C-alpha positions, 0 to 999 in steps of 0.5 A: 704088217699091212701098213708098215708102221713102226711100233712106236708110231703104231702105239701112239695112233690117234683114235680118229686115224682114218681119212678118205680121199676123193674116191673114198679110199681109206688111209691111215693118218699117223705121226712119224715120230722119227721124222717128226711129221704127219704121214698117210699110208693107204690101207685096205677096206678089211683093215679099216673095218677092223679098226672101226670094230676096235673103235666101237669096242673102245666106246663100250669101255670109255663112253666119253671117248679116248684120244688114242686108238690103243689105250693102256688097259691098266691104270687108265681110267679116262683112256687117255694114256696110250699103251707102251711098245714094250707091252706090245712086244711082251704080248706078242712074244707070249702069243707066239709062245702060246701058239708054239710057232717054230722055225724050220729047226724046231726052235721057237721063233723070235719076231720083232714088230719091226720085222713086219715093216721089213716084210711089207717093204720086201713084199712090195719090191717083190711085186714090182711096186716102184721104189719111189712108191715104196719109199712114200708108203714107208715114209722114208726120208732117203731113197737109200733106205728103200733101196735096202729092200730092193737089195734084199729082194735081189739077194734072196731071189739069186740065192734061190736061183743058185740052188734051184735045178733048171731043166730044158725041154728034154729034161736035161739039167741046164748047167749054171756056175754061180761062182764062174766068171760069167755068173753076174752076167748070167744072173742079170740075163735070167732076171731080164728073161723072167721080167720081159719074157716070163711064161706061165710054166718057166721062162725063156733063155733067149737073149732079150735082144733076139726075137723068138722064132717059136712064138708060144710053142714053149714045149718044143722050143730049145730055149725054154727053161723051167724049174721045180716051182712050175711042177704044178703047171706042168702036171696040169698041162700034161693031164690036159694033153693026155685027155686031148690025145685020148679024145683025138685018138678015139675020133681018128684025128691023127694030125691032132694026136701027132701035134700034141705027142711031141709036147706030151713027150717033152712034158713027160721028160720035164716032170720026171726030171723035176720030180727027182728034186722032190724025192728024198735026197733030190737030184744028188741022191739020183746021181749017186745011185 
């Protein structure tokens, strides 16, 4: 999963598959059988150590060495025969069954090795790694294949956006119509807001073309919007504000108390509204009541 190789390339890795650049950074050298060319993919030091440990294990069994990193365990006296991808798939399925890994519906999960490759591609796109870099890491021949991960990422994020409840500084729900005539424009606007005006506990609803008159006064800004994903930050900030207000009151610092009371009031409203989504039935149950 950490290097994104296809299973057919993985099982045929050569024993001496690690190379280093001028900065001693490790890379995995492999043959891209689909494109019929040798390729390199960067790996982390932890994976390099695991591969080195595996190579030492191979030397214990085959002292004269083996040309492949994953030799077949049976009927392979000299260690020259690589394992088969079907053997890998079967072993993985048996392992998942033994671990009793289940999905949200309680069913045993079905995982294919190629999903690990998709996972890496999607994670890289989600972390804003440039598409060209992702293409090179996955050794895609075409930009169109890499663009598939970008579309998947955007679709997933939009689905969460449509389902999430957004509230403003007063705790009022921000109305969104994912099927309305401005749905695409609204979605694009929020994507821009999250990227260019991201905040630690929400995001700015102000159009990107406008300058913000409130600077970082997020909890008193009418354009501030937040969702349940930021509840931990809101709870932590509320606790900090309570301590500040309490200490200021004890010292008679009325101005400090006044400055923080408005933000504390906004936080109380925000947390109360967002916590409704965490209760059984969520906001719909609250509305029905």
